[in-house]
C-alpha positions in Angstrom: 20.9 0.1 16.9 21.7 3.6 18.3 20.3 4.7 21.6 19.5 8.4 21.5 18.6 10.2 24.7 16.2 13.2 24.8 17.0 14.5 21.3 16.2 18.2 20.8 13.2 19.0 18.6 15.3 21.0 16.2 17.2 17.7 15.5 14.2 15.5 14.9 14.1 16.0 11.1 17.6 14.6 10.8 17.1 11.9 13.4 14.0 10.6 11.6 15.4 10.5 8.1 14.7 7.3 6.2 17.6 5.4 4.5 17.5 6.1 0.8 19.4 5.6 -2.5 20.6 8.4 -4.7 17.5 9.5 -6.7 19.5 10.5 -9.7 20.7 6.9 -10.3 17.2 5.6 -9.6 15.5 7.9 -12.1 18.1 7.2 -14.8 17.6 3.4 -14.6 13.8 3.5 -14.4 13.5 5.9 -17.3 15.7 3.7 -19.4 13.6 0.6 -18.7 10.4 2.5 -19.4 11.6 3.7 -22.7 12.7 0.3 -23.8 9.5 -1.4 -22.7 7.4 1.2 -24.5 9.4 0.7 -27.7 10.2 -3.0 -27.7 7.4 -4.6 -25.6 7.9 -8.2 -24.7 11.4 -8.3 -26.1 12.5 -5.7 -23.6 10.7 -7.6 -20.8 12.7 -10.7 -21.6 15.9 -8.7 -21.8 15.5 -7.0 -18.4 14.3 -10.2 -16.8 17.5 -11.9 -17.9 19.6 -8.9 -16.7 18.0 -8.3 -13.3 16.6 -11.7 -12.4 19.3 -13.7 -14.1 16.9 -16.0 -15.9 15.7 -16.4 -19.5 11.9 -16.5 -19.9 10.3 -17.5 -23.2 6.7 -17.6 -22.1 6.0 -14.7 -19.8 2.5 -15.8 -18.9 1.9 -18.4 -16.2 0.0 -21.4 -17.7 -3.0 -23.3 -16.4 -0.7 -26.3 -15.9 1.6 -24.3 -13.7 -1.3 -23.1 -11.6 -2.6 -26.6 -11.2 0.8 -27.9 -10.2 1.2 -25.1 -7.6 -2.0 -26.3 -6.0 -0.3 -29.7 -5.3 2.9 -28.1 -4.0 1.2 -26.0 -1.2 0.6 -27.9 2.0 -2.9 -28.3 3.4 -1.7 -26.5 6.6 -0.7 -23.4 4.6 -3.9 -23.6 2.5 -6.0 -23.5 5.7 -4.0 -20.5 7.0 -4.5 -18.6 3.7 -8.2 -19.4 3.7 -8.5 -18.0 7.3 -6.7 -14.8 6.3 -8.8 -14.5 3.1 -12.0 -14.8 5.1 -10.9 -12.1 7.6 -9.8 -9.8 4.9 -13.1 -10.3 3.0 -15.1 -9.6 6.2 -13.2 -6.4 7.0 -13.2 -5.0 3.5 -16.8 -5.9 2.7 -17.8 -3.8 5.8 -16.4 -0.8 4.0 -19.1 -0.9 1.3 -21.4 2.0 1.2 -25.1 1.9 0.1 -26.4 4.1 -2.7 -28.3 7.0 -1.1 -30.4 9.4 -3.1 -30.4 12.9 -1.4 -32.9 15.7 -2.1 -30.8 18.8 -1.8 -33.7 21.1 -2.8 -37.2 20.1 -3.7 -37.0 18.8 -7.2 -33.2 18.2 -7.1 -32.0 14.7 -6.4 -28.3 13.8 -6.1 -26.5 10.5 -5.5 -23.2 8.7 -5.8 -22.4 5.3 -7.1 -19.2 3.3 -6.7 -17.9 1.2 -9.6 -14.9 -1.1 -9.6 -12.0 0.1 -11.7 -12.2 -2.1 -14.8 -8.5 -3.0 -15.1 -6.1 -3.1 -12.2 -2.5 -4.3 -12.0 -1.1 -6.0 -8.9 2.7 -6.1 -8.3 3.9 -8.8 -5.9 7.6 -8.7 -4.9 9.3 -12.0 -5.2 13.0 -12.6 -4.4 13.8 -14.3 -1.1 10.5 -13.5 0.5 7.6 -14.1 -2.0 4.7 -12.1 -0.6 1.7 -14.3 -1.3 0.0 -12.4 1.6 0.0 -9.3 -0.6 -2.0 -11.2 -3.3 -4.8 -11.5 -0.6 -4.5 -7.9 0.4 -4.9 -6.6 -3.1 -7.0 -9.1 -5.1 -9.6 -9.7 -2.4 -10.9 -6.1 -2.3 -10.6 -5.9 -6.1 -12.9 -8.9 -6.4 -15.3 -7.5 -3.8 -15.9 -4.3 -5.8 -16.1 -6.1 -9.2 -12.9 -5.2 -11.0 -13.1 -7.1 -14.3 -9.4 -7.6 -15.0 -6.9 -8.3 -12.2 -3.4 -8.6 -13.8 -0.6 -9.8 -11.5 3.1 -9.4 -12.2 5.8 -11.0 -10.0 9.4 -11.8 -10.7 10.5 -15.4 -11.5 13.1 -17.3 -9.5 16.4 -18.5 -10.9 14.6 -21.5 -12.5 12.0 -19.3 -14.2 9.2 -20.3 -11.8 6.8 -18.4 -9.5 6.5 -19.4 -5.9 3.7 -22.0 -5.6 2.0 -20.1 -2.7 1.7 -17.0 -4.9 0.1 -19.0 -7.7 -2.2 -20.9 -5.4 -3.4 -17.7 -3.7 -3.8 -15.8 -7.0 -6.0 -18.6 -8.4 -8.0 -18.8 -5.1 -8.9 -15.1 -5.1 -9.7 -14.8 -8.8 -6.7 -13.1 -10.4 -7.4 -13.2 -14.2 -3.8 -13.2 -15.6 -0.4 -13.9 -14.0 2.9 -12.9 -15.6 6.6 -13.8 -14.7 7.8 -10.2 -14.8 9.2 -8.2 -11.9 10.7 -4.9 -11.0 10.7 -1.8 -13.1 9.9 -3.7 -16.2 6.7 -5.0 -14.7 5.4 -1.5 -13.8 6.4 -0.3 -17.3 4.4 -3.2 -18.9 1.3 -2.5 -16.8 1.7 1.2 -17.8 2.0 0.8 -21.6 0.9 -2.7 -22.3 2.9 -5.1 -24.4 2.1 -7.8 -26.9 1.1 -10.2 -24.1 0.6 -8.0 -21.0 -2.4 -5.6 -21.0 -2.1 -2.1 -19.8 -4.2 -1.3 -16.7 -5.8 1.8 -15.2 -4.3 1.6 -11.7 -1.3 -0.2 -10.3 -1.1 -1.6 -6.8 1.6 -3.2 -4.7 4.7 -2.6 -2.6 8.3 -2.9 -3.7 11.8 -1.6 -3.3 12.9 1.9 -4.1 13.2 1.1 -7.9 9.6 -0.2 -7.9 8.4 2.9 -6.0 10.1 5.2 -8.4 8.7 3.2 -11.3 5.2 3.7 -9.9 5.8 7.4 -9.7 6.8 7.5 -13.3 3.7 5.4 -14.2 1.6 8.1 -12.5 3.2 10.8 -14.7 2.1 8.7 -17.7 -1.5 8.8 -16.7 -1.8 5.6 -14.8 -3.1 5.8 -11.2 -1.2 4.2 -8.3 -2.3 3.1 -4.9 0.3 5.0 -2.9 4.0 5.5 -2.5 4.7 2.2 -0.8 8.5 1.8 -0.4 10.7 0.0 2.1 8.9 -1.2 5.3 9.1 0.7 8.6 7.9 0.4 12.1 7.8 2.6 15.2 7.1 0.9 18.6 6.1 3.0 21.6 6.5 0.9 24.8 6.9 1.3 28.6 7.7 -1.0 31.5 4.3 -2.7 31.1 5.4 -4.0 27.7 7.3 -7.2 27.2 10.8 -6.5 26.0 11.1 -9.8 24.0 7.8 -9.0 22.3 9.0 -5.6 21.3 12.3 -7.0 20.0 10.5 -9.5 17.9 8.3 -6.8 16.4 11.3 -4.7 15.5 13.0 -7.6 13.9 9.9 -8.7 12.0 10.1 -5.5 10.0 13.9 -5.4 9.9 13.9 -8.7 8.0 12.0 -7.2 5.1 15.0 -5.6 3.6 18.3 -3.8 4.3 16.6 -0.5 3.6 13.8 -1.1 6.2 13.8 1.1 9.3 12.6 0.4 12.8 12.4 2.8 15.8 11.6 2.1 19.4 10.6 5.0 21.7 10.2 4.8 25.4 10.4 6.9 28.6 12.5 4.2 30.2 16.2 3.8 29.4 16.3 0.5 31.2 13.5 -0.8 29.0 15.3 0.2 25.9 18.4 -1.5 27.0 16.3 -4.7 27.7 14.9 -4.5 24.2 18.4 -4.1 22.7 19.5 -7.2 24.7 16.6 -9.2 23.3 17.3 -8.1 19.8 20.8 -9.5 20.1 19.5 -12.8 21.4 16.8 -13.2 18.7 18.7 -11.8 15.8 21.2 -14.8 15.6 18.3 -17.2 15.4 16.8 -15.6 12.2 17.2 -17.2 8.8 17.4 -13.6 7.3 19.7 -12.3 10.0 22.1 -10.7 7.6 19.2 -8.6 6.1 17.8 -7.8 9.5 21.2 -6.8 10.8 21.7 -4.2 8.0 18.2 -2.7 8.7 19.0 -2.6 12.4 22.0 -0.4 11.6 19.6 2.1 10.1 17.4 2.0 13.1 17.2 3.8 16.4 16.2 3.6 20.1 14.9 7.0 21.3 14.5 8.0 25.0 12.1 10.8 25.6 10.7 11.9 29.0 7.4 13.6 28.2 4.3 12.0 26.7 3.5 15.2 24.7 7.0 15.1 23.1 6.6 11.4 22.2 3.3 12.1 20.6 4.7 15.0 18.6 7.6 12.8 17.5 5.3 10.0 16.3 3.2 12.3 14.3 6.2 13.9 12.8 7.7 10.5 11.7 4.2 9.3 10.5 5.1 5.6 10.6 3.8 3.0 8.2 3.2 0.7 11.2 2.8 1.9 14.8 2.7 -0.3 17.8 1.4 1.2 21.1 2.2 -0.9 24.1 2.0 1.5 27.1 -0.2 1.8 30.2 -1.7 5.2 29.2 -2.5 4.1 25.6 -5.7 6.3 25.4 -3.6 9.5 25.5 -1.8 8.3 22.4 -4.8 6.9 20.6 -6.6 10.2 21.1 -3.6 12.1 19.7 -2.3 10.1 16.8 -3.1 11.7 13.5 -0.3 10.4 11.3 0.1 6.6 10.9 -0.6 3.9 8.3 -1.9 1.2 10.7 -1.9 1.1 14.5 -1.4 -2.0 16.7 -2.5 -1.8 20.3 -1.4 -3.8 23.3 1.1 -6.5 24.2 -0.7 -9.2 22.1 -1.1 -7.3 18.9 2.0 -7.9 16.8 2.4 -6.1 13.6 2.6 -9.4 11.7 -1.1 -9.9 12.5 -1.9 -7.0 10.2 0.6 -8.4 7.6 -1.3 -11.6 7.4 -4.6 -12.5 9.1 -6.3 -9.9 11.3 -8.2 -8.5 8.3 -6.8 -5.0 7.8 -4.8 -4.3 4.7 -1.0 -4.3 4.9 -0.3 -2.1 1.8 0.4 1.1 3.6 2.0 4.6 3.1 5.7 4.8 4.0 8.4 7.5 4.1 6.2 10.0 5.9 3.3 9.7 3.4 1.0 8.6 6.2 0.6 12.4 6.7 -1.5 12.6 3.6 -2.3 9.0 2.3 -4.4 6.2 3.7 -3.5 2.6 3.4 -5.2 0.5 0.7 -8.9 0.0 1.4 -12.0 -0.8 -0.6 -12.2 2.7 -1.9 -8.8 2.4 -3.6 -10.4 -0.1 -6.1 -13.4 2.0 -7.0 -14.2 5.2 -8.9 -17.2 7.2 -7.6 -19.6 8.7 -10.1 -22.1 11.4 -9.0 -25.5 11.7 -10.5 -28.2 14.4 -10.4 -31.8 14.6 -11.6 -33.6 17.9 -11.7 -37.3 18.3 -12.3 -39.2 21.4 -13.6 -39.8 22.4 -10.0 -36.1 21.8 -9.2 -34.8 24.1 -12.0 -37.2 26.8 -10.9 -35.9 26.5 -7.3 -32.2 26.7 -8.1 -32.1 28.2 -11.6 -31.9 31.9 -10.6 -29.0 31.2 -8.3 -27.1 29.4 -11.1 -27.8 32.4 -13.4 -26.4 34.9 -10.9 -23.3 32.9 -10.1 -22.5 32.2 -13.8 -23.0 35.9 -14.6 -20.6 36.9 -11.8 -18.0 34.6 -13.3 -18.5 35.9 -16.8 -19.6 32.5 -18.2 -22.5 33.5 -20.4 -23.1 30.1 -22.0 -23.4 28.6 -18.5 -26.1 31.2 -17.6 -27.9 30.7 -21.0 -28.2 26.9 -20.5 -30.4 27.7 -17.4 -32.1 30.8 -18.8 -33.4 28.9 -21.8 -34.9 26.2 -19.6 -36.5 28.8 -17.2 -38.1 30.6 -20.2 -39.5 27.4 -21.5 -41.4 27.0 -18.2 -43.0 30.4 -18.3 
């Protein structure tokens, strides 16, 4: 992890670059898979599952028997933890519901808005060495709260053609309607076009590597909505001498272990504190089961020393981190000034992993600087909002002339006439 002292503002854009793959190779592979899935459906899914996941799958859909077996394979201890997390996620996301409110904008003119759950949503759950059953909670729980009718889950199988039992248990617990053993680009393509067995959906949710992120962008170009550009995980920690160096090191490593293309940054006004954190990283890294992955991510990561609070605040907002931990004495200065971040964690006893699992907030968040313009997944992500208006005779008399004048000014005669006819009928 490089220690960078007082970098000049003109060098920040280079300093804060995320690690990426060549986009040309990404686009080529993704477009090839999309074309094959659109043309050959399930046949293409089996082909790419064998190619990318190294396993042959005959039945792509998870059976009721597999779900029942998964229930027996998950420990009671883990079930209780999942239930606690589910409850907190439900409480927090249910609080985001809005009541229908009829507004009288002018006498005789009533307007209101209603939220309806998107009928068909697709959830992508990364598998591999870290099966993210927690993401099932983060995506399926709000989908159920708003009343999405179909919740279709795709996740890659392991080398034996199975899905991690915790993913199946959690999916069944929260009401996922269909589960398929399909991962990566081919899963996003299947949810986009539909195949013989996998239905197409109206919106796709879920994180993934850069191939999955690119696939979601292509799905968007095909008319399928996506949650947000959620790519490799990232974390920025702001800390001072009041923070605990071992805590900070553990937070940095918790994100580094997600993948080799993850990035973590630690910012402080104290050079000695940064050195203490580096020492703790070395101590803790060797104890991790995923130390090789974390080590590669650490190589993409940085320690940054800055002397002024205002400069630190500007740097954070420029980076727009997916996760931001603030562990400093003058936290209010930063809380008042942060405008670009996916999710913020405040104080020594608020690890980022709390948001990943059980505090109640959603962990599907914008990465790669998209926190400047995107929110993390919330209840609104699963709904479409329809506006309504009802106008009485009195109402059209009150606003009709204004409509006529505006339509006439824009040269839209039919618009004007639709009002003129009604006004004449009332005379």
